[in-house]
All heavy atoms as an XYZ file, in Angstrom:
880
protein
N     -11.019    -14.831      9.422
C      -9.696    -14.754      8.843
C      -9.764    -13.959      7.552
O     -10.746    -14.032      6.824
C      -9.157    -16.168      8.564
C      -7.704    -16.206      8.158
C      -6.781    -15.771      9.269
O      -7.099    -15.920     10.445
N      -5.653    -15.206      8.914
N      -8.734    -13.183      7.323
C      -8.691    -12.347      6.133
C      -7.423    -12.663      5.357
O      -6.354    -12.859      5.940
C      -8.702    -10.867      6.556
C      -9.056     -9.901      5.457
C     -10.557     -9.816      5.205
O     -11.314    -10.713      5.635
O     -10.984     -8.845      4.577
N      -7.529    -12.691      4.048
C      -6.379    -12.916      3.184
C      -6.173    -11.702      2.302
O      -7.109    -11.254      1.630
C      -6.595    -14.159      2.317
C      -5.489    -14.489      1.310
C      -4.200    -14.853      2.035
C      -5.938    -15.640      0.416
N      -4.956    -11.167      2.327
C      -4.610    -10.021      1.495
C      -3.513    -10.436      0.525
O      -2.490    -10.992      0.945
C      -4.110     -8.854      2.359
C      -5.044     -8.364      3.467
C      -4.398     -7.223      4.237
C      -6.381     -7.932      2.906
N      -3.701    -10.152     -0.739
C      -2.726    -10.517     -1.762
C      -2.388     -9.292     -2.595
O      -3.274     -8.719     -3.252
C      -3.256    -11.641     -2.670
C      -2.215    -11.982     -3.735
C      -3.604    -12.879     -1.850
N      -1.116     -8.903     -2.563
C      -0.671     -7.752     -3.334
C      -0.210     -8.173     -4.732
O       0.250     -9.296     -4.934
C       0.509     -7.041     -2.649
C       0.247     -6.543     -1.261
C       0.676     -7.504     -0.186
O       0.803     -8.719     -0.493
O       0.896     -7.065      0.955
N      -0.314     -7.238     -5.647
C       0.207     -7.433     -7.001
C       0.550     -6.072     -7.583
O       0.159     -5.034     -7.044
C      -0.816     -8.151     -7.883
O      -1.992     -7.398     -7.998
N       1.285     -6.109     -8.702
C       1.575     -4.870     -9.405
C       2.981     -4.339     -9.241
O       3.350     -3.352     -9.869
N       3.765     -4.983     -8.397
C       5.140     -4.529     -8.237
C       5.976     -4.869     -9.449
O       5.533     -5.558    -10.364
N       7.208     -4.370     -9.460
C       8.092     -4.661    -10.574
C       9.240     -3.691    -10.630
O       9.514     -2.952     -9.677
N       9.922     -3.711    -11.766
C      11.068     -2.837    -12.015
C      10.642     -1.707    -12.930
O      10.029     -1.947    -13.976
C      12.192     -3.637    -12.663
C      13.417     -2.862    -13.134
C      14.133     -2.216    -11.957
C      14.357     -3.795    -13.898
N      10.951     -0.491    -12.551
C      10.579      0.682    -13.336
C      11.707      1.702    -13.273
O      12.454      1.746    -12.286
C       9.244      1.278    -12.821
C       9.404      1.809    -11.404
C       8.705      2.330    -13.754
N      11.833      2.489    -14.307
C      12.849      3.532    -14.312
C      12.408      4.723    -13.482
O      11.207      4.968    -13.294
C      13.136      3.983    -15.745
C      13.914      2.958    -16.563
C      14.366      3.519    -17.897
O      13.731      4.414    -18.455
N      15.458      2.995    -18.421
N      13.364      5.474    -13.007
C      13.074      6.692    -12.264
C      12.168      7.608    -13.095
O      12.390      7.789    -14.292
C      14.386      7.407    -11.940
O      14.151      8.571    -11.198
N      11.133      8.131    -12.445
C      10.157      8.956    -13.139
C       8.962      8.186    -13.648
O       7.972      8.785    -14.091
N       9.034      6.873    -13.599
C       7.946      6.035    -14.079
C       6.833      5.870    -13.070
O       6.846      6.474    -11.989
N       5.870      5.029    -13.439
C       4.684      4.820    -12.610
C       4.394      3.336    -12.442
O       4.723      2.527    -13.318
C       3.465      5.488    -13.259
O       3.637      6.884    -13.381
N       3.785      3.017    -11.334
C       3.279      1.674    -11.067
C       1.992      1.811    -10.266
O       1.824      2.776     -9.508
C       4.272      0.842    -10.249
C       5.501      0.255    -10.931
C       6.409     -0.397     -9.891
C       5.107     -0.754    -11.989
N       1.130      0.822    -10.423
C      -0.063      0.750     -9.595
C      -0.065     -0.569     -8.849
O      -0.041     -1.634     -9.476
C      -1.343      0.873    -10.435
O      -1.347      2.115    -11.126
C      -2.575      0.800     -9.530
N      -0.087     -0.489     -7.534
C      -0.170     -1.677     -6.696
C      -1.617     -1.961     -6.352
O      -2.404     -1.033     -6.132
C       0.633     -1.487     -5.409
C       2.108     -1.109     -5.572
C       2.770     -1.047     -4.196
C       2.829     -2.080     -6.473
N      -1.944     -3.227     -6.304
C      -3.278     -3.653     -5.925
C      -3.191     -4.600     -4.740
O      -2.237     -5.381     -4.625
C      -3.969     -4.372     -7.088
O      -4.094     -3.534     -8.207
N      -4.192     -4.555     -3.890
C      -4.285     -5.465     -2.753
C      -5.697     -6.034     -2.751
O      -6.656     -5.296     -2.498
C      -3.994     -4.734     -1.462
S      -4.169     -5.752      0.023
N      -5.775     -7.311     -3.055
C      -7.067     -7.985     -3.103
C      -7.346     -8.636     -1.760
O      -6.539     -9.425     -1.268
C      -7.065     -9.024     -4.216
N      -8.483     -8.305     -1.191
C      -8.862     -8.833      0.116
C      -9.971     -9.860     -0.033
O     -10.908     -9.659     -0.802
C      -9.313     -7.706      1.023
N      -9.857    -10.933      0.708
C     -10.912    -11.938      0.721
C     -11.063    -12.450      2.146
O     -10.086    -12.565      2.877
C     -10.581    -13.096     -0.228
O      -9.374    -13.731      0.148
N     -12.284    -12.722      2.545
C     -12.552    -13.175      3.895
C     -13.848    -12.599      4.400
O     -14.568    -11.919      3.669
N     -14.096    -12.821      5.669
C     -15.385    -12.446      6.236
C     -15.372    -11.141      7.005
O     -16.398    -10.699      7.488
C     -15.865    -13.569      7.160
O     -14.927    -13.754      8.212
N     -14.213    -10.510      7.096
C     -14.121     -9.271      7.868
C     -14.853     -8.151      7.143
O     -14.633     -7.921      5.954
C     -12.652     -8.866      8.095
C     -11.917     -9.974      8.836
C     -12.585     -7.551      8.857
C     -12.460    -10.274     10.215
N     -15.696     -7.422      7.854
C     -16.418     -6.317      7.229
C     -16.246     -5.001      7.978
O     -16.442     -3.939      7.410
C     -17.909     -6.653      7.141
O     -18.428     -6.888      8.441
N     -15.861     -5.037      9.234
C     -15.749     -3.810     10.028
C     -14.333     -3.259      9.934
O     -13.577     -3.290     10.894
C     -16.106     -4.104     11.485
O     -15.260     -5.121     11.999
N     -14.017     -2.725      8.779
C     -12.662     -2.245      8.514
C     -12.538     -0.781      8.879
O     -13.285      0.057      8.381
C     -12.294     -2.455      7.047
C     -12.333     -3.947      6.709
C     -10.898     -1.888      6.756
C     -12.198     -4.230      5.241
N     -11.597     -0.461      9.733
C     -11.342      0.914     10.159
C     -10.460      1.636      9.141
O     -10.694      2.793      8.806
C     -10.684      0.916     11.521
C     -10.151      2.252     11.960
C     -11.021      3.308     12.192
C      -8.794      2.458     12.143
C     -10.545      4.541     12.598
C      -8.311      3.688     12.550
C      -9.188      4.717     12.778
O      -8.719      5.935     13.172
N      -9.432      0.934      8.665
C      -8.502      1.572      7.735
C      -7.753      0.514      6.941
O      -7.580     -0.620      7.396
C      -7.497      2.438      8.480
N      -7.325      0.915      5.770
C      -6.434      0.085      4.966
C      -5.237      0.936      4.580
O      -5.375      2.142      4.335
C      -7.134     -0.453      3.729
C      -8.281     -1.387      4.063
S      -8.902     -2.300      2.632
C      -7.571     -3.504      2.385
N      -4.083      0.321      4.538
C      -2.886      1.100      4.268
C      -1.821      0.336      3.522
O      -1.918     -0.881      3.365
N      -0.866      1.077      3.056
C       0.308      0.518      2.398
C       1.541      0.886      3.225
O       1.736      2.059      3.576
C       0.465      1.066      0.980
C      -0.514      0.497      0.008
C      -1.710      1.039     -0.372
C      -0.387     -0.733     -0.714
N      -2.337      0.223     -1.277
C      -1.537     -0.870     -1.508
C       0.594     -1.727     -0.761
C      -1.744     -1.971     -2.350
C       0.384     -2.814     -1.606
C      -0.764     -2.930     -2.380
N       2.339     -0.120      3.517
C       3.612      0.050      4.194
C       4.716     -0.358      3.227
O       4.478     -1.110      2.280
C       3.695     -0.844      5.429
C       2.846     -0.425      6.595
C       1.468     -0.604      6.579
C       3.411      0.141      7.735
C       0.688     -0.227      7.658
C       2.645      0.511      8.821
C       1.280      0.323      8.778
O       0.518      0.694      9.858
N       5.922      0.102      3.512
C       7.061     -0.353      2.728
C       8.264     -0.532      3.634
O       8.367      0.103      4.678
C       7.386      0.622      1.597
C       7.902      1.988      2.036
C       8.065      2.888      0.823
N       8.541      4.223      1.205
C       8.644      5.244      0.353
N       8.300      5.091     -0.932
N       9.091      6.409      0.775
N       9.129     -1.423      3.206
C      10.367     -1.650      3.944
C      11.494     -1.854      2.958
O      11.452     -2.786      2.138
C      10.253     -2.848      4.881
C      11.459     -3.012      5.788
C      11.207     -3.943      6.948
O      10.296     -4.760      6.929
N      12.009     -3.805      7.988
N      12.480     -0.970      3.044
C      13.674     -1.076      2.214
C      14.741     -1.853      2.981
O      14.714     -1.886      4.212
C      14.177      0.316      1.848
N      15.681     -2.452      2.297
C      16.747     -3.203      2.975
C      17.480     -2.351      3.997
O      17.888     -1.218      3.706
C      17.670     -3.606      1.822
C      16.800     -3.637      0.626
C      15.802     -2.529      0.834
N      17.597     -2.855      5.212
C      18.322     -2.148      6.249
C      17.559     -1.014      6.899
O      18.116     -0.294      7.735
N      16.295     -0.843      6.524
C      15.505      0.253      7.082
C      14.275     -0.285      7.795
O      13.845     -1.415      7.558
C      15.096      1.227      5.977
C      16.263      1.960      5.347
C      15.770      3.046      4.402
C      16.923      3.843      3.826
N      16.448      4.924      2.913
N      13.695      0.555      8.645
C      12.477      0.164      9.339
C      11.286      0.258      8.406
O      11.288      1.007      7.423
C      12.263      1.079     10.552
C      13.244      0.838     11.681
C      12.850      1.571     12.952
O      12.198      2.600     12.895
N      13.237      1.040     14.085
N      10.270     -0.509      8.747
C       9.035     -0.445      7.977
C       8.417      0.947      8.125
O       8.403      1.523      9.209
C       8.062     -1.511      8.466
C       6.792     -1.625      7.647
C       5.981     -2.816      8.106
N       5.552     -2.686      9.484
C       5.036     -3.674     10.195
N       4.905     -4.875      9.647
N       4.666     -3.489     11.436
N       7.892      1.448      7.029
C       7.361      2.811      6.980
C       5.920      2.791      6.469
O       5.621      2.111      5.484
C       8.223      3.653      6.037
C       7.730      5.057      5.784
C       8.529      5.775      4.715
O       9.056      5.121      3.793
O       8.619      7.014      4.788
N       5.069      3.528      7.142
C       3.685      3.675      6.673
C       3.683      4.701      5.547
O       4.062      5.850      5.746
C       2.779      4.124      7.817
C       1.330      4.435      7.464
C       0.644      3.245      6.819
C       0.573      4.890      8.704
N       3.238      4.294      4.389
C       3.268      5.153      3.200
C       1.949      5.902      3.031
O       1.951      7.117      2.813
C       3.557      4.313      1.945
C       3.481      5.175      0.694
C       4.912      3.627      2.063
N       0.849      5.186      3.094
C      -0.451      5.809      2.836
C      -1.541      5.015      3.540
O      -1.435      3.796      3.675
C      -0.733      5.868      1.337
N      -2.573      5.732      3.973
C      -3.696      5.121      4.667
C      -4.987      5.688      4.111
O      -5.069      6.886      3.819
C      -3.641      5.417      6.175
O      -2.378      5.011      6.690
C      -4.752      4.672      6.912
N      -5.989      4.840      3.988
C      -7.334      5.299      3.664
C      -8.265      4.764      4.735
O      -8.288      3.569      5.027
C      -7.763      4.877      2.242
C      -9.120      5.475      1.899
C      -7.742      3.366      2.059
C      -9.446      5.445      0.406
N      -9.007      5.673      5.352
C      -9.864      5.325      6.468
C     -11.293      5.077      5.986
O     -11.691      5.512      4.900
C      -9.858      6.454      7.501
C      -8.512      6.654      8.145
C      -7.586      7.530      7.585
C      -8.162      5.971      9.316
C      -6.337      7.712      8.170
C      -6.911      6.158      9.896
C      -6.010      7.026      9.317
O      -4.787      7.199      9.894
N     -12.040      4.383      6.828
C     -13.457      4.190      6.566
C     -14.090      5.572      6.411
O     -13.928      6.417      7.276
C     -14.076      3.433      7.738
C     -15.495      3.010      7.457
O     -15.922      3.009      6.292
O     -16.201      2.677      8.435
N     -14.751      5.802      5.318
C     -15.305      7.121      5.052
C     -14.532      7.865      3.992
O     -14.986      8.874      3.454
N     -13.296      7.389      3.707
C     -12.561      7.919      2.576
C     -11.412      8.864      2.869
O     -10.678      9.257      1.964
N     -11.238      9.255      4.117
C     -10.129     10.162      4.433
C      -8.806      9.459      4.155
O      -8.648      8.287      4.465
C     -10.207     10.584      5.897
C      -9.050     11.431      6.365
C      -8.936     12.759      5.971
C      -8.076     10.899      7.198
C      -7.877     13.538      6.403
C      -7.011     11.664      7.636
C      -6.912     12.984      7.238
O      -5.851     13.742      7.654
N      -7.859     10.198      3.570
C      -6.556      9.618      3.237
C      -5.435     10.388      3.927
O      -5.562     11.579      4.238
C      -6.304      9.622      1.722
O      -6.385     10.972      1.230
C      -7.322      8.760      0.993
N      -4.333      9.686      4.115
C      -3.172     10.281      4.767
C      -1.923      9.687      4.138
O      -1.896      8.495      3.833
C      -3.202      9.978      6.271
C      -2.208     10.745      7.101
C      -2.455     10.476      8.583
C      -1.492     11.257      9.448
N      -1.723     10.984     10.893
N      -0.886     10.549      3.957
C       0.341     10.115      3.294
C       1.561     10.551      4.092
O       1.561     11.602      4.741
C       0.434     10.727      1.890
C      -0.700     10.367      0.973
C      -1.847     11.146      0.917
C      -0.621      9.248      0.154
C      -2.899     10.806      0.077
C      -1.661      8.907     -0.703
C      -2.789      9.693     -0.730
O      -3.821      9.352     -1.566
N       2.611      9.767      3.984
C       3.866     10.224      4.530
C       4.401     11.335      3.627
O       4.115     11.374      2.418
C       4.871      9.065      4.638
O       5.990      9.466      5.409
C       5.339      8.583      3.266
N       5.170     12.249      4.202
C       5.571     13.446      3.465
C       6.311     13.145      2.165
O       6.141     13.851      1.164
C       6.452     14.327      4.351
C       5.663     15.044      5.425
O       4.415     15.095      5.328
O       6.282     15.556      6.380
N       7.119     12.106      2.167
C       7.971     11.849      1.004
C       7.201     11.412     -0.240
O       7.765     11.419     -1.336
C       9.018     10.794      1.351
O       8.402      9.570      1.676
N       5.939     11.040     -0.086
C       5.174     10.583     -1.257
C       4.006     11.503     -1.586
O       3.301     11.274     -2.575
C       4.658      9.139     -1.072
C       5.794      8.207     -0.688
C       3.519      9.059     -0.070
N       3.797     12.529     -0.799
C       2.680     13.448     -1.054
C       2.812     14.072     -2.437
O       3.880     14.538     -2.820
C       2.643     14.542      0.007
C       2.115     14.067      1.352
C       2.103     15.207      2.361
C       1.590     14.721      3.713
N       1.638     15.790      4.740
N       1.714     14.063     -3.164
C       1.712     14.618     -4.506
C       2.146     13.631     -5.574
O       2.009     13.908     -6.767
N       2.682     12.497     -5.157
C       3.134     11.483     -6.132
C       2.328     10.187     -6.044
O       2.102      9.542     -7.057
C       4.625     11.161     -5.910
C       5.546     12.344     -6.045
C       7.013     11.924     -6.020
N       7.407     11.293     -4.754
C       7.899     10.054     -4.659
N       8.072      9.320     -5.738
N       8.248      9.568     -3.474
N       1.923      9.819     -4.848
C       1.190      8.566     -4.637
C      -0.268      8.879     -4.309
O      -0.568      9.883     -3.651
C       1.781      7.770     -3.473
C       3.143      7.168     -3.727
C       3.904      7.512     -4.833
C       3.666      6.243     -2.832
C       5.160      6.961     -5.054
C       4.913      5.682     -3.030
C       5.653      6.045     -4.143
N      -1.158      7.977     -4.729
C      -2.572      8.108     -4.420
C      -3.107      6.760     -3.975
O      -2.974      5.761     -4.699
C      -3.371      8.596     -5.637
O      -2.843      9.844     -6.092
C      -4.844      8.768     -5.264
N      -3.707      6.733     -2.790
C      -4.324      5.515     -2.295
C      -5.822      5.587     -2.555
O      -6.431      6.658     -2.449
C      -4.023      5.305     -0.789
C      -4.491      3.918     -0.332
C      -4.631      6.413      0.061
C      -4.023      3.550      1.080
N      -6.401      4.450     -2.910
C      -7.836      4.399     -3.147
C      -8.339      3.001     -2.803
O      -7.544      2.066     -2.629
C      -8.171      4.741     -4.597
O      -7.582      3.800     -5.482
N      -9.649      2.871     -2.716
C     -10.252      1.576     -2.456
C     -11.524      1.460     -3.264
O     -12.097      2.470     -3.690
C     -10.538      1.374     -0.971
C     -11.476      2.373     -0.364
C     -11.780      2.037      1.085
N     -12.567      0.813      1.206
C     -12.964      0.295      2.369
N     -12.636      0.886      3.499
N     -13.682     -0.804      2.413
N     -11.968      0.235     -3.445
C     -13.204      0.058     -4.190
C     -14.344     -0.218     -3.228
O     -14.186     -0.084     -2.010
C     -13.039     -1.047     -5.243
C     -12.690     -2.405     -4.633
O     -12.896     -2.602     -3.423
O     -12.212     -3.262     -5.393
N     -15.484     -0.585     -3.750
C     -16.660     -0.783     -2.910
C     -16.594     -2.057     -2.088
O     -17.425     -2.265     -1.195
C     -17.927     -0.799     -3.768
C     -18.236      0.567     -4.336
O     -17.894      1.577     -3.744
N     -18.887      0.584     -5.491
N     -15.635     -2.881     -2.393
C     -15.474     -4.089     -1.598
C     -14.383     -3.818     -0.562
O     -14.528     -2.956      0.290
C     -15.140     -5.284     -2.502
C     -15.042     -6.597     -1.751
C     -16.065     -7.016     -0.918
C     -13.915     -7.403     -1.875
C     -15.969     -8.207     -0.217
C     -13.813     -8.583     -1.182
C     -14.824     -8.983     -0.346
O     -14.711    -10.153      0.343
N     -13.307     -4.495     -0.581
C     -12.237     -4.276      0.405
C     -10.882     -4.227     -0.261
O      -9.858     -4.380      0.392
C     -12.254     -5.412      1.444
C     -13.499     -5.446      2.299
C     -13.406     -6.530      3.349
C     -13.463     -7.908      2.739
N     -13.485     -8.969      3.758
N     -10.867     -4.018     -1.570
C      -9.591     -3.959     -2.266
C      -9.024     -2.543     -2.192
O      -9.771     -1.555     -2.250
C      -9.779     -4.376     -3.726
C     -10.362     -5.762     -3.843
O      -9.982     -6.675     -3.112
N     -11.320     -5.939     -4.750
N      -7.721     -2.457     -2.087
C      -7.081     -1.150     -1.975
C      -5.964     -1.052     -3.012
O      -5.356     -2.063     -3.372
C      -6.541     -0.933     -0.544
C      -5.424     -1.909     -0.208
C      -6.102      0.492     -0.332
N      -5.737      0.160     -3.477
C      -4.788      0.400     -4.558
C      -3.827      1.514     -4.167
O      -4.157      2.384     -3.352
C      -5.542      0.773     -5.840
C      -6.630     -0.206     -6.191
C      -7.941      0.005     -5.762
C      -6.362     -1.361     -6.918
C      -8.948     -0.909     -6.049
C      -7.365     -2.279     -7.210
C      -8.650     -2.046     -6.773
O      -9.644     -2.955     -7.054
N      -2.660      1.490     -4.783
C      -1.698      2.565     -4.597
C      -1.139      2.937     -5.957
O      -0.373      2.180     -6.561
C      -0.560      2.146     -3.656
C       0.400      3.263     -3.268
C      -0.331      4.296     -2.387
C       1.606      2.706     -2.519
N      -1.557      4.100     -6.447
C      -1.031      4.627     -7.701
C       0.232      5.403     -7.373
O       0.188      6.350     -6.578
C      -2.066      5.540     -8.373
C      -1.551      6.256     -9.611
C      -1.264      5.313    -10.761
O      -2.041      4.403    -11.031
N      -0.146      5.525    -11.433
N       1.342      4.998     -7.979
C       2.631      5.624     -7.687
C       3.174      6.264     -8.958
O       3.439      5.565     -9.937
C       3.614      4.579     -7.151
C       3.103      3.823     -5.949
S       4.320      2.708     -5.225
C       4.518      1.527     -6.556
N       3.315      7.568     -8.927
C       3.849      8.322    -10.053
C       5.174      8.962     -9.675
O       5.502      9.086     -8.504
C       2.854      9.394    -10.487
C       1.537      8.822    -10.952
O       1.479      7.756    -11.566
N       0.448      9.520    -10.660
N       5.900      9.380    -10.692
C       7.183     10.066    -10.474
C       8.061      9.297     -9.498
O       8.618      9.859     -8.549
C       6.943     11.491     -9.954
O       6.144     12.226    -10.856
N       8.183      8.015     -9.728
C       8.928      7.167     -8.809
C      10.400      7.531     -8.778
O      10.987      7.940     -9.786
C       8.753      5.695     -9.201
C       7.408      5.092     -8.781
C       7.107      3.831     -9.579
C       7.392      4.811     -7.298
N      10.977      7.359     -7.602
C      12.383      7.678     -7.357
C      13.100      6.427     -6.864
O      12.465      5.536     -6.285
C      12.488      8.770     -6.295
C      11.722     10.038     -6.608
C      11.792     11.015     -5.443
C      11.007     12.278     -5.724
N      11.067     13.236     -4.588
N      14.392      6.362     -7.036
C      15.133      5.194     -6.522
C      14.902      4.954     -5.038
O      14.874      3.795     -4.591
C      16.586      5.558     -6.817
C      16.512      6.423     -8.033
C      15.260      7.229     -7.846
N      14.690      6.004     -4.284
C      14.460      5.842     -2.842
C      13.085      5.259     -2.519
O      12.792      4.960     -1.362
C      14.659      7.167     -2.098
C      13.884      8.334     -2.665
C      14.732      9.192     -3.589
O      15.486      8.626     -4.428
O      14.627     10.432     -3.503
N      12.252      5.081     -3.516
C      10.965      4.396     -3.319
C      11.125      2.878     -3.383
O      10.171      2.140     -3.131
C       9.949      4.829     -4.376
C       9.572      6.295     -4.261
O       9.381      6.768     -3.122
O       9.444      6.956     -5.312
N      12.309      2.412     -3.736
C      12.557      0.978     -3.819
C      12.364      0.316     -2.461
O      12.958      0.739     -1.470
C      13.983      0.710     -4.332
O      14.098      1.191     -5.676
C      14.308     -0.774     -4.289
N      11.501     -0.699     -2.430
C      11.175     -1.383     -1.174
C      10.207     -2.519     -1.464
O       9.676     -2.635     -2.578
C      10.541     -0.418     -0.184
N       9.974     -3.324     -0.444
C       8.863     -4.266     -0.475
C       7.648     -3.544      0.082
O       7.700     -2.999      1.193
C       9.168     -5.521      0.343
C       7.944     -6.428      0.388
C      10.357     -6.275     -0.255
N       6.573     -3.536     -0.683
C       5.349     -2.850     -0.289
C       4.316     -3.885      0.166
O       4.047     -4.856     -0.547
C       4.787     -2.047     -1.454
C       5.564     -0.785     -1.742
C       6.846     -0.838     -2.285
C       5.018      0.472     -1.458
C       7.564      0.325     -2.534
C       5.723      1.635     -1.705
C       6.993      1.552     -2.243
O       7.705      2.708     -2.486
N       3.741     -3.645      1.350
C       2.741     -4.553      1.917
C       1.466     -3.785      2.220
O       1.524     -2.631      2.643
C       3.234     -5.157      3.227
S       4.615     -6.272      3.076
N       0.360     -4.439      2.014
C      -0.899     -3.808      2.402
C      -1.326     -4.324      3.774
O      -0.978     -5.431      4.180
C      -1.989     -4.017      1.357
S      -2.536     -5.694      1.132
N      -2.069     -3.482      4.444
C      -2.520     -3.757      5.807
C      -3.996     -3.425      5.913
O      -4.471     -2.463      5.311
C      -1.720     -2.918      6.794
C      -2.339     -2.869      8.170
O      -3.119     -1.957      8.472
N      -2.026     -3.834      9.000
N      -4.686     -4.203      6.690
C      -6.099     -3.952      6.955
C      -6.290     -3.972      8.468
O      -5.885     -4.930      9.136
C      -6.928     -5.046      6.291
C      -8.417     -4.859      6.343
C      -9.117     -6.052      5.702
O      -9.442     -7.033      6.374
N      -9.325     -5.982      4.402
N      -6.871     -2.920      9.004
C      -7.109     -2.840     10.449
C      -8.597     -2.748     10.700
O      -9.285     -1.912     10.107
C      -6.384     -1.649     11.053
C      -6.683     -1.441     12.536
C      -5.706     -0.510     13.167
N      -4.377     -1.109     13.231
C      -3.313     -0.503     13.760
N      -3.432      0.713     14.254
N      -2.144     -1.102     13.777
N      -9.070     -3.571     11.610
C     -10.481     -3.546     11.940
C     -10.750     -2.578     13.092
O      -9.828     -2.120     13.779
C     -10.969     -4.945     12.339
O     -10.360     -5.290     13.600
C     -10.580     -5.984     11.293
N     -12.009     -2.297     13.321
C     -12.401     -1.423     14.436
C     -12.055     -2.045     15.784
O     -11.880     -1.344     16.771
C     -13.891     -1.124     14.357
C     -14.232      0.020     13.440
C     -14.672     -0.218     12.142
C     -14.105      1.343     13.856
C     -14.983      0.827     11.286
C     -14.415      2.398     13.007
C     -14.845      2.129     11.725
O     -15.148      3.177     10.886
N     -11.928     -3.347     15.841
C     -11.555     -4.017     17.095
C     -10.049     -4.091     17.290
O      -9.583     -4.655     18.275
C     -12.158     -5.422     17.114
O     -11.681     -6.182     16.025
N      -9.285     -3.535     16.337
C      -7.835     -3.479     16.509
C      -7.048     -4.609     15.906
O      -5.833     -4.700     16.102
N      -7.693     -5.483     15.176
C      -6.979     -6.578     14.531
C      -6.301     -6.089     13.255
O      -6.871     -5.283     12.509
C      -7.949     -7.715     14.195
C      -8.558     -8.450     15.385
C      -9.586     -9.460     14.895
C      -7.491     -9.135     16.221
N      -5.100     -6.584     13.030
C      -4.346     -6.244     11.822
C      -4.178     -7.479     10.946
O      -3.855     -8.562     11.441
C      -2.957     -5.712     12.180
C      -2.986     -4.255     12.555
O      -3.538     -3.456     11.775
O      -2.463     -3.916     13.629
N      -4.350     -7.272      9.649
C      -4.090     -8.318      8.665
C      -3.089     -7.775      7.659
O      -3.131     -6.584      7.303
C      -5.384     -8.743      7.965
C      -6.383     -9.360      8.910
C      -7.368     -8.588      9.520
C      -6.334    -10.717      9.209
C      -8.275     -9.142     10.394
C      -7.239    -11.288     10.086
C      -8.201    -10.484     10.679
O      -9.090    -11.049     11.552
N      -2.192     -8.680      7.214
C      -1.109     -8.262      6.325
C      -1.029     -9.153      5.098
O      -1.279    -10.353      5.163
C       0.227     -8.362      7.067
C       0.357     -7.432      8.219
C       0.014     -7.677      9.516
C       0.858     -6.098      8.195
N       0.270     -6.573     10.292
C       0.796     -5.591      9.514
C       1.368     -5.277      7.183
C       1.215     -4.303      9.839
C       1.788     -3.996      7.513
C       1.708     -3.525      8.824
N      -0.611     -8.532      4.001
C      -0.281     -9.311      2.829
C       1.185     -9.714      2.885
O       1.925     -9.326      3.793
N       1.611    -10.489      1.885
C       2.990    -10.976      1.838
C       3.959     -9.945      1.283
O       5.162    -10.019      1.538
C       3.053    -12.250      0.998
C       2.367    -13.439      1.640
C       3.028    -13.855      2.922
O       4.233    -14.027      2.999
N       2.231    -14.006      3.974
N       3.436     -9.003      0.526
C       4.289     -7.960     -0.018
C       4.607     -8.138     -1.485
O       4.550     -9.250     -2.021
N       4.931     -7.026     -2.122
C       5.342     -7.037     -3.526
C       6.534     -6.101     -3.675
O       6.559     -5.008     -3.091
C       4.172     -6.632     -4.450
O       4.556     -6.770     -5.810
C       3.704     -5.205     -4.197
N       7.519     -6.538     -4.445
C       8.758     -5.766     -4.593
C       8.587     -4.666     -5.624
O       8.097     -4.912     -6.734
C       9.906     -6.691     -5.013
C      11.216     -5.986     -5.285
C      11.867     -5.458     -4.022
O      11.952     -6.159     -3.009
N      12.344     -4.214     -4.069
N       9.004     -3.477     -5.252
C       9.075     -2.348     -6.179
C      10.539     -1.913     -6.255
O      11.155     -1.615     -5.229
C       8.194     -1.176     -5.715
C       8.444      0.058     -6.578
C       6.723     -1.568     -5.762
N      11.074     -1.902     -7.465
C      12.454     -1.491     -7.674
C      12.481     -0.362     -8.698
O      11.951     -0.514     -9.802
C      13.312     -2.655     -8.164
O      13.248     -3.735     -7.221
C      14.769     -2.223     -8.324
N      13.070      0.755     -8.305
C      13.158      1.913     -9.188
C      14.623      2.131     -9.541
O      15.453      2.374     -8.665
C      12.570      3.165     -8.523
C      12.581      4.330     -9.504
C      11.158      2.900     -8.017
N      14.930      2.036    -10.807
C      16.308      2.214    -11.262
C      16.574      3.669    -11.619
O      15.680      4.380    -12.095
C      16.578      1.319    -12.465
O      15.756      1.700    -13.552
N      17.788      4.084    -11.393
C      18.140      5.490    -11.666
C      18.622      5.670    -13.095
O      18.831      4.722    -13.828
C      19.229      5.944    -10.696
O      20.354      5.104    -10.787
């Protein structure tokens, strides 16, 4: 079993920055990828950024050049968000996928960007 806990969300003005953290604890070690998803009210969940085993990263077009995903030597993952826009407002959740296809999710953290 894996437990993911996000932190770092909050209220920020347009153009500001936030860093989200996802702390992982548990016995899972064969991690294929870790990612950040977001869901705004009335919208579908969207994959924002992914970091794969080995370090390759991938971003959705709307955040390229503004967001940076990273991970540490353990299983924690981070999302540095710069130049935030009101349309970035959403609940952000971290995800961990193993090589066997299992998904683990955190509860989410609210990010609100005011104009």
